[in-house]
C-alpha positions in Angstrom: 10.7 31.6 23.7 10.2 28.1 22.0 11.4 26.3 24.8 8.8 27.7 27.4 6.3 27.0 25.1 6.6 23.9 24.0 7.0 23.0 27.7 3.6 24.6 28.6 2.1 23.1 25.9 3.4 19.6 26.7 1.6 20.0 30.0 -2.1 21.2 29.1 -1.8 18.5 26.7 -0.9 15.6 29.3 -3.1 16.8 31.8 -6.6 17.8 29.3 -8.8 15.0 29.4 -11.1 14.8 26.4 -14.8 14.2 27.5 -16.8 15.3 24.4 -14.7 13.6 21.9 -13.8 10.4 24.1 -11.9 8.6 22.1 -8.6 9.9 22.0 -8.3 10.6 25.9 -4.7 12.5 25.5 -1.9 12.8 23.4 1.2 12.7 25.4 4.0 14.8 23.7 7.3 13.3 24.4 9.2 15.9 22.0 7.9 18.9 20.6 11.1 20.7 18.8 11.2 23.5 15.6 11.5 22.1 12.3 15.3 23.2 10.9 15.8 25.6 13.6 12.8 27.5 12.7 13.3 27.9 8.7 10.1 29.4 7.2 8.5 27.1 4.7 7.0 30.0 2.6 3.9 31.9 3.8 3.1 28.9 6.6 6.5 29.9 8.1 8.3 27.8 10.6 7.1 24.4 11.2 7.4 22.3 14.5 7.7 18.5 15.3 5.4 16.7 17.7 6.2 13.2 18.7 4.4 11.1 21.5 2.0 8.6 22.2 -1.8 8.9 21.4 -4.2 7.2 24.0 -7.2 5.9 23.0 -10.6 4.5 24.5 -13.6 2.9 23.1 -17.0 2.2 24.1 -17.7 -1.4 22.8 -21.7 -0.8 22.7 -21.6 2.2 20.8 -22.8 1.7 17.2 -19.5 2.8 15.4 -17.2 0.9 17.6 -19.6 -3.2 17.2 -17.8 -4.0 13.9 -14.4 -4.3 15.8 -13.8 -8.1 16.1 -13.1 -9.4 19.6 -13.6 -5.8 21.1 -16.0 -7.1 23.4 -13.5 -9.6 24.8 -10.6 -7.1 25.4 -10.2 -5.7 28.8 -11.8 -3.1 30.1 -11.2 0.3 32.5 -13.3 1.6 35.1 -15.6 3.5 32.8 -16.4 -0.2 30.7 -13.9 1.3 27.7 -11.1 -0.8 26.0 -8.1 1.0 26.1 -5.0 1.3 23.9 -2.1 3.6 22.8 0.0 4.2 19.6 3.1 6.3 18.6 2.3 9.5 16.6 4.3 12.2 14.7 3.0 15.4 13.4 4.5 18.1 11.4 2.3 21.7 11.7 2.9 25.5 11.3 4.0 26.5 14.4 1.2 29.7 14.0 -2.0 27.6 13.3 -3.9 30.4 11.6 -0.5 30.1 8.8 -1.8 26.5 7.8 -4.1 25.9 4.8 -6.5 23.9 7.4 -5.5 20.6 5.4 -4.5 17.7 7.8 -2.4 15.1 5.5 -2.7 11.7 6.7 -0.1 8.9 5.9 -1.1 5.6 6.6 2.6 4.3 7.2 3.6 1.1 5.2 4.2 -1.4 8.0 4.9 1.6 10.4 6.9 3.5 8.1 7.2 6.9 6.4 7.1 7.7 2.6 5.1 10.7 2.4 7.9 13.3 2.5 10.0 11.4 -0.3 7.1 11.1 -2.7 5.4 14.9 -2.2 8.7 16.8 -1.0 11.7 14.5 -3.3 13.1 13.9 0.0 16.0 11.5 1.6 13.9 9.0 3.6 14.0 9.0 7.3 12.1 7.7 10.3 12.7 11.1 12.0 13.5 13.7 9.5 16.1 16.2 11.0 18.0 17.6 8.2 17.2 19.8 4.7 17.8 16.2 2.8 15.2 14.6 4.5 12.5 17.3 4.2 13.3 17.9 0.8 12.2 20.4 -1.3 9.0 21.0 1.4 6.6 21.6 -1.0 3.8 20.0 1.2 5.2 22.4 3.7 5.2 25.4 1.8 1.4 24.9 1.0 0.6 24.7 4.9 -0.2 21.3 5.2 -0.1 19.4 8.8 1.2 16.3 8.2 0.7 13.5 10.4 1.5 9.6 10.8 0.4 6.8 13.5 1.2 3.5 14.3 -1.4 1.1 13.4 0.0 -2.3 13.5 1.1 -4.3 17.1 3.5 -6.6 15.0 5.8 -4.0 13.3 9.6 -4.6 13.4 11.7 -2.3 16.2 12.0 1.0 15.3 8.7 1.5 13.4 5.7 3.0 14.5 3.4 0.6 16.3 0.1 0.5 18.4 0.1 -1.3 21.2 -3.1 -3.1 20.9 -5.0 -5.1 23.7 -5.4 -8.7 23.8 -8.6 -10.5 23.6 -9.8 -13.2 26.2 -12.6 -15.1 26.9 -13.6 -13.7 30.4 -9.6 -13.9 31.5 -9.3 -17.1 30.2 -7.0 -17.8 27.3 -8.1 -17.8 23.8 -6.6 -19.8 20.8 -7.2 -20.2 17.3 -5.2 -21.3 13.9 -2.7 -19.3 12.4 -1.1 -20.1 9.5 2.9 -19.2 8.3 3.6 -18.5 4.7 7.2 -18.3 3.3 9.0 -18.4 -0.4 12.8 -18.6 0.5 15.3 -17.1 -2.1 18.0 -18.9 -1.0 18.5 -22.5 0.4 17.8 -22.0 4.8 18.1 -24.1 7.5 15.2 -22.1 9.5 12.5 -19.8 8.3 10.2 -17.3 9.8 6.4 -17.7 10.2 5.7 -14.4 10.4 5.7 -12.0 7.4 8.6 -9.9 6.5 10.4 -9.7 10.1 7.5 -9.0 12.0 6.5 -10.3 15.0 4.3 -13.3 15.2 1.9 -14.9 17.3 3.6 -17.4 19.1 2.0 -21.3 19.6 0.3 -22.5 22.6 2.5 -25.7 22.3 5.2 -26.1 19.4 6.0 -29.1 20.1 2.0 -30.2 19.4 0.6 -32.7 17.1 -1.9 -30.5 15.7 0.3 -28.3 14.3 1.7 -29.0 10.5 3.7 -28.3 7.6 3.1 -28.5 3.7 4.9 -28.1 0.6 4.4 -27.0 -3.0 5.6 -25.5 -6.0 3.0 -23.2 -7.3 0.0 -22.1 -6.0 -2.6 -24.4 -7.4 -0.7 -27.1 -6.9 -2.2 -29.6 -4.2 0.2 -29.0 -0.9 1.8 -32.2 0.0 2.1 -32.5 4.4 5.7 -32.5 5.5 6.1 -35.5 8.0 6.0 -34.1 11.6 9.0 -35.5 13.1 11.0 -33.8 9.8 9.9 -30.2 11.0 10.0 -28.7 14.5 9.9 -24.9 15.8 13.0 -23.2 17.2 11.3 -20.5 19.3 8.1 -18.7 18.9 8.6 -17.5 15.5 10.7 -19.9 13.5 10.8 -23.1 12.3 13.7 -25.7 10.9 13.6 -28.5 8.9 16.0 -31.6 8.4 17.4 -30.9 5.2 16.7 -27.0 5.1 14.1 -25.4 3.2 14.3 -24.8 -0.6 14.5 -21.8 -2.6 11.0 -20.8 -4.8 8.7 -23.6 -2.6 5.6 -22.5 -1.1 5.7 -23.4 2.5 2.8 -23.3 4.8 3.1 -23.8 8.8 -0.4 -24.1 10.5 -0.4 -23.9 14.3 -2.4 -23.3 17.3 -1.8 -19.7 18.5 -2.7 -17.7 21.2 -3.3 -13.9 22.7 -5.0 -12.5 19.7 -4.7 -8.8 19.3 -7.9 -6.9 18.7 -6.9 -5.7 15.0 -9.7 -3.7 14.6 -8.2 -0.8 17.0 -6.1 0.0 14.3 -8.9 0.9 12.4 -10.7 2.9 15.0 -7.7 4.4 16.0 -7.1 6.0 12.7 -10.8 7.0 12.7 -10.6 8.9 15.8 -6.9 10.5 15.7 -7.8 12.0 12.2 -11.6 12.8 13.6 -9.9 14.7 17.1 -6.9 16.8 15.3 -9.8 17.7 12.8 -12.7 18.7 15.1 -11.6 19.0 19.0 -11.4 22.5 20.1 -10.3 21.0 23.8 -6.8 22.4 25.0 -5.7 18.6 24.1 -5.8 19.4 20.4 -2.4 20.6 19.6 -3.5 21.6 16.1 -6.5 24.3 15.5 -8.2 25.4 12.0 -8.4 22.0 10.3 -11.1 21.6 8.0 -10.5 19.1 5.6 -8.4 15.5 6.2 -6.9 13.6 3.5 -5.7 10.1 3.8 -2.9 8.4 1.7 -1.6 5.2 1.8 1.1 3.2 -0.4 0.5 -0.7 -1.2 -0.3 -2.3 2.0 -1.6 1.0 3.7 -3.6 1.6 0.3 -5.2 -1.6 1.0 -5.5 -0.5 4.8 -7.5 2.5 3.5 -10.0 0.3 1.0 -10.9 -1.6 4.1 -10.9 1.5 6.5 -14.0 2.5 3.7 -15.2 -1.2 3.3 -15.8 -1.5 7.3 -17.7 2.0 7.9 -14.7 4.0 9.5 -15.0 7.1 7.8 -17.7 7.8 10.0 -16.5 8.8 13.4 -18.3 8.5 16.9 -20.3 11.9 16.6 -21.3 10.8 13.1 -19.0 13.0 11.1 -17.1 12.1 8.0 -13.1 11.4 8.8 -11.6 11.6 5.7 -12.5 14.0 2.7 -10.5 12.7 0.2 -8.5 9.4 0.1 -5.5 8.8 -1.7 -5.2 5.0 -2.5 -1.6 4.3 -4.4 -0.9 0.7 -5.6 -3.6 -0.8 -3.0 -4.9 -2.6 -5.9 -8.5 -4.8 -5.4 -7.3 -6.2 -2.4 -8.3 -5.0 1.8 -6.6 -7.1 4.1 -6.0 -8.7 7.2 -6.8 -5.5 9.2 -9.7 -6.8 11.5 -10.2 -10.3 12.4 -8.7 -12.7 15.1 -5.4 -13.7 14.9 -5.0 -11.7 11.4 -1.8 -10.7 10.0 -1.7 -6.9 9.1 1.4 -7.4 6.8 0.1 -9.7 4.6 -0.6 -9.1 1.3 -1.3 -11.5 -1.6 1.1 -11.8 -4.6 1.6 -14.3 -7.4 4.5 -16.3 -5.6 4.4 -14.7 -2.4 1.7 -14.8 0.7 -0.6 -17.2 -0.9 -4.0 -17.5 0.0 -4.8 -14.7 2.7 -7.9 -13.0 3.2 -6.6 -10.0 0.8 -8.7 -10.4 -2.4 -12.1 -10.3 -1.4 -15.3 -9.4 -2.9 -16.5 -6.5 -3.5 -13.8 -4.8 -5.4 -15.5 -1.7 -6.8 -16.7 1.3 -5.5 -20.0 1.1 -7.2 -22.4 -1.9 -6.4 -21.5 -5.0 -8.3 -22.8 -8.3 -7.9 -20.9 -11.7 -7.4 -22.7 -14.5 -9.5 -20.9 -17.4 -7.8 -22.6 -16.3 -4.3 -25.0 -14.1 -5.7 -24.1 -11.5 -3.0 -24.3 -7.7 -4.4 -22.0 -4.8 -2.6 -19.3 -2.2 -3.0 -16.6 -0.6 -1.3 -18.1 2.4 0.0 -21.5 1.2 0.7 -21.2 1.7 4.3 -20.1 5.0 3.9 -22.8 5.9 1.4 -25.4 4.6 3.8 -24.2 6.7 6.5 -23.4 10.1 4.4 -20.0 10.2 4.7 -18.2 9.1 1.0 -15.0 10.8 0.6 -13.7 12.0 -2.7 -11.6 8.9 -4.0 -8.5 8.4 -6.3 -7.2 5.0 -6.8 -4.0 4.4 -8.6 -2.6 1.6 -10.4 1.1 0.3 -11.8 1.4 -2.0 -14.4 2.2 -4.5 -11.1 -1.0 -4.5 -9.6 -2.8 -6.2 -12.6 -0.3 -9.3 -12.5 0.4 -9.0 -8.7 -3.0 -7.4 -7.1 -5.8 -8.1 -9.2 -6.0 -5.0 -10.6 -8.3 -5.1 -13.2 -10.9 -6.1 -10.5 -11.7 -2.7 -9.5 -13.1 -1.9 -12.9 -14.3 -5.0 -13.8 -17.5 -7.0 -13.2 -16.2 -10.5 -11.4 -17.1 -12.5 -14.5 -14.3 -9.9 -16.3 -16.5 -9.5 -19.2 -17.6 -6.0 -18.9 -16.5 -2.6 -17.5 -17.8 -0.9 -14.5 -17.6 2.9 -14.6 -16.3 4.0 -11.3 -19.1 6.5 -9.1 -18.7 10.3 -10.2 -17.1 11.2 -7.0 -14.3 8.4 -7.6 -11.2 8.4 -10.2 -9.1 5.4 -11.0 -5.5 6.4 -12.7 -3.5 3.7 -14.4 0.5 4.7 -14.3 1.1 2.8 -17.8 4.2 0.5 -17.8 5.0 1.8 -14.3 6.3 -0.7 -11.4 5.2 -0.9 -8.0 8.1 0.6 -6.7 10.7 2.4 -8.9 14.1 1.3 -8.8 17.6 3.4 -9.1 18.8 5.1 -12.2 21.1 4.4 -13.8 20.4 0.9 -12.2 22.4 -1.4 -10.2 22.2 -4.7 -8.4 23.1 -3.6 -4.7 23.5 -6.8 -3.6 24.5 -9.9 -6.4 23.4 -12.4 -4.0 19.7 -11.1 -3.7 19.0 -9.8 -7.2 15.4 -8.0 -7.4 15.0 -10.5 -10.1 16.4 -11.8 -13.8 16.6 -8.2 -14.8 17.2 -4.5 -13.1 14.3 -2.9 -11.5 12.1 -0.7 -13.8 13.2 3.2 -12.7 9.8 4.4 -14.2 8.7 6.9 -10.9 5.2 8.1 -10.6 6.1 10.5 -7.8 5.4 13.5 -10.1 2.1 12.3 -11.1 1.3 12.0 -7.3 2.4 15.6 -6.4 0.1 16.7 -9.2 -2.7 14.3 -8.4 -2.5 15.3 -4.5 -3.3 19.3 -6.0 -5.9 17.4 -8.3 -7.6 15.9 -5.1 -7.5 19.1 -2.9 -9.2 21.3 -5.4 -11.6 18.6 -6.0 -12.5 18.6 -2.3 -12.0 22.1 -1.3 -13.3 23.8 -4.4 -16.0 21.7 -6.4 -13.0 21.8 -9.4 -13.1 18.1 -11.3 -9.8 16.5 -11.5 -8.4 14.7 -14.7 -11.1 12.2 -16.3 -10.3 8.6 -15.4 -7.8 6.6 -17.2 -7.3 3.0 -17.4 -7.5 0.2 -19.6 -10.8 -1.3 -20.6 -12.7 -4.2 -22.0 -14.6 -2.0 -24.4 -11.7 -0.6 -26.4 -9.8 -3.7 -26.4 -6.9 -1.9 -23.9 -7.5 -4.6 -21.3 -7.6 -8.4 -22.3 -7.0 -12.0 -21.4 -3.0 -11.8 -20.9 -2.5 -14.1 -23.6 -4.2 -11.3 -25.8 -2.4 -8.3 -25.0 -0.3 -8.0 -28.1 3.3 -9.2 -26.4 6.1 -8.6 -28.8 8.8 -11.4 -28.8 11.2 -10.1 -26.9 14.6 -11.9 -27.0 15.0 -14.0 -23.8 11.6 -12.8 -22.0 8.7 -15.5 -21.4 5.6 -13.6 -22.4 2.7 -13.8 -21.1 4.1 -13.1 -17.5 2.2 -15.5 -15.0 -0.5 -13.6 -13.0 -1.9 -13.9 -9.6 -4.9 -16.3 -9.9 -7.3 -14.6 -7.2 -10.0 -17.4 -5.7 -13.0 -17.4 -4.0 -11.5 -18.3 -0.6 -13.8 -20.2 2.5 -12.4 -19.5 5.9 -15.0 -21.6 7.1 -18.5 -20.8 8.9 -17.2 -18.4 11.6 -15.7 -16.3 9.1 -18.6 -13.5 9.0 -17.5 -13.0 12.8 -14.2 -12.6 12.2 -12.7 -15.8 13.3 -11.3 -18.5 11.4 -11.9 -22.3 11.0 -10.3 -23.2 8.0 -6.6 -22.8 7.6 -5.8 -23.1 4.6 -8.8 -22.1 3.4 -10.8 -24.1 1.0 -10.5 -22.7 -2.6 -13.4 -21.8 -5.1 -13.6 -20.4 -8.6 -11.0 -18.2 -9.6 -12.2 -14.4 -10.8 -11.1 -14.1 -14.0 -7.5 -12.7 -15.5 -7.4 -9.4 -17.3 -4.2 -7.7 -18.2 -3.2 -4.3 -19.8 -3.3 -4.4 -23.7 0.6 -3.5 -25.2 1.9 -1.6 -28.4 4.0 -3.2 -31.0 7.1 -1.8 -28.1 5.7 -3.8 -25.1 4.6 -0.7 -23.4 1.0 -0.1 -22.2 -1.5 1.3 -24.4 -3.5 2.9 -22.2 -3.5 5.0 -18.8 -1.1 7.7 -18.1 1.7 7.6 -20.2 4.9 9.5 -18.8 7.3 10.8 -21.4 9.5 7.7 -20.7 6.7 5.6 -22.0 5.8 8.0 -25.0 9.0 8.1 -26.4 10.5 4.9 -25.2 14.1 3.7 -25.3 12.8 0.1 -23.7 10.3 -1.8 -22.4 9.1 -1.3 -19.4 7.1 -3.8 -16.9 5.6 -3.9 -13.8 6.7 -7.5 -13.0 10.1 -9.4 -12.5 10.9 -13.2 -12.9 12.9 -15.0 -10.2 16.1 -16.1 -11.1 17.4 -19.8 -11.3 19.2 -19.6 -8.1 16.0 -18.4 -5.9 14.1 -21.1 -7.7 10.8 -21.4 -10.0 12.2 -19.1 -12.2 8.9 -19.1 -14.1 7.3 -17.2 -11.6 7.3 -13.4 -10.4 9.8 -12.6 -7.8 7.6 -10.1 -5.4 6.4 -7.2 -6.5 9.4 -5.6 -8.3 9.6 -4.4 -12.0 11.9 -4.9 -14.8 12.9 -3.0 -18.2 14.2 -4.1 -21.4 16.2 -1.9 -23.5 16.2 -1.6 -27.4 19.0 -2.6 -29.5 21.4 0.9 -30.1 21.4 0.5 -34.0 19.5 -1.5 -36.4 22.2 -3.8 -36.6 22.2 -4.9 -33.1 18.3 -5.4 -33.5 18.7 -7.4 -36.6 21.4 -9.8 -34.8 19.2 -10.1 -31.6 16.2 -11.0 -33.5 14.3 -8.2 -32.0 11.0 -6.9 -33.2 11.3 -3.8 -31.5 12.9 -0.6 -33.7 16.6 0.3 -32.1 17.0 3.7 -30.8 19.0 4.7 -33.7 15.5 4.1 -36.2 13.6 5.9 -33.6 15.8 9.4 -32.9 17.6 11.2 -35.6 19.5 13.1 -32.8 20.0 13.4 -28.7 18.2 16.6 -29.4 15.5 15.2 -31.4 14.7 12.8 -28.3 14.6 15.8 -26.4 12.4 17.7 -28.5 9.7 14.5 -28.2 9.8 14.2 -24.4 9.2 17.8 -23.9 6.0 18.0 -25.8 5.3 14.8 -24.2 5.4 16.3 -20.8 4.0 19.3 -21.6 1.0 17.7 -22.4 0.8 15.8 -19.3 1.2 19.4 -17.7 -1.8 20.5 -19.8 -3.6 17.2 -18.8 -2.9 17.9 -15.0 -0.9 14.7 -14.7 2.3 17.1 -14.7 3.2 20.0 -12.4 5.4 22.5 -14.5 7.8 23.1 -11.9 8.6 19.3 -12.1 9.6 19.7 -15.8 13.2 20.4 -15.7 14.2 17.1 -13.3 11.9 15.0 -15.9 13.7 16.1 -18.8 17.3 16.3 -17.1 16.3 12.9 -16.0 15.1 11.6 -19.7 18.5 12.8 -21.1 20.6 11.1 -18.7 18.3 8.0 -19.8 19.3 8.4 -23.4 22.9 8.9 -22.8 22.7 5.8 -20.1 20.6 3.3 -23.0 23.1 4.7 -26.1 26.3 4.5 -24.6 28.4 1.9 -26.2 
């Protein structure tokens, strides 16, 4: 029966053309199959999986599309519209009436899927098909419809992709400047000019004397040109250097490229598929009864959501709100290269990686702020506010975002001298001492030849907090129940401060304070307002101030949501990790990895190491006392709305495993 229904639905969706809601022209479904052989997920019943291609068309003259850079230079169909396609992946109740009326959209980080791992404790998968890959089914038992879509053209093969149109000047090739930037962890004869194994814009003339390469050790250092005869392109995305590239050094390759993609279609496609599934009543829509839509993105895709809102895409082509709630997870203060000519969407901006890209650009706050350097006043939600389509919004920050992603700028003024309170429909939550991404526990170094840094990764996971916060966001949007109050470090109470004044203990063998990303005013040239780069690398202006969360006597953050492991600690946890000497520049941070520094087990060990932090023996009389303190801390977080009661057994079980590991001889 399911097979016959699926075939009929595929035919209907493939043939039905949307006219009233133009811009999703068609959903072409290549696979429609039951999830886990028809397993029932609570009151929502069985789920089905729909996998295929979304076909889009945009009218460049429509007001909601005029901000898409180079859209007017893209090929048109007979109706004068610009067409493009994207992979999509949808999990939905077989019976729409049994769903909860919520569409939950994950902006996939570089074409991946993380939603089920975070919110359903699932094993990661590109195409979930087993019980383990669906986890505990928490979202599905609540009746959510879950959506993913490709929104980048340049992701590695096997990831979800959008096939974006290529801009041209009335058929003539458009060229422009592109900069490849890389920092290697080991010596190599070759390097890719693209980010993270992505696809690169190809050089017009790889041998051109106009192309140049520079090298420097630290981001503020003046770049030194490498003689042209010493380096060359091996292919369209790979360069080589006589003598090889040295680990830890910052290399830039600036070259003239061709075939710019119309990157803003990624923003428009996100807008249009969510609006279509939420609002269309045609047979082309496989969903019925969606009343609310939530967007969630992690890191790069959290920045995509910030950019989406800033550029006004939360208003669809009919003037309706797209996302009712937005969950920006560790996006920091940035946006990204999501809507300019020759932009590289994968690029971020870290303390010692991806240097000087258009990521951390004013404005940073959700409410109005003024940049004293330029005199400009703006806000992240200004366009959404002007059109009456503001969503409820959560920002989640880890400790890492303050060192690698300019996190303090989302809640301070640009001078770093006063706090800026977020608007009433926004919450900011800081996960104290948390990492950008959690490491395994027990900690392991999976690849000794490519370690995560000078120590193992910080194992603190914010996933339990996120599960609780999603329920809070839903209650806020659907029922008007206010979520927990903001929790983040502030200048006014001393929990946010200059890095050197944060209160660091003298942890043996650790250089403190750690370095931080310096965010500068960047000038990409006179055509930048039109989305065209004229200066590459950009001209560097004044820096924005550096502010860091203060720490307690153990080195753990004083403010924010303090997980039980931070309230009842066994170690100092951090959102940063240093490069190893073999990686080069060991004084700098290694990407966005976290770290942890265990306490001594006994007083004698502590005194021998000259460690000012109390030992585990001096803190806890027994394993049972430790468990009692952990349980009390966890229950308080449940009462505060930051944990779910059903997650407590897992939290206390893990805490005991940690105690046993930290205290073993």
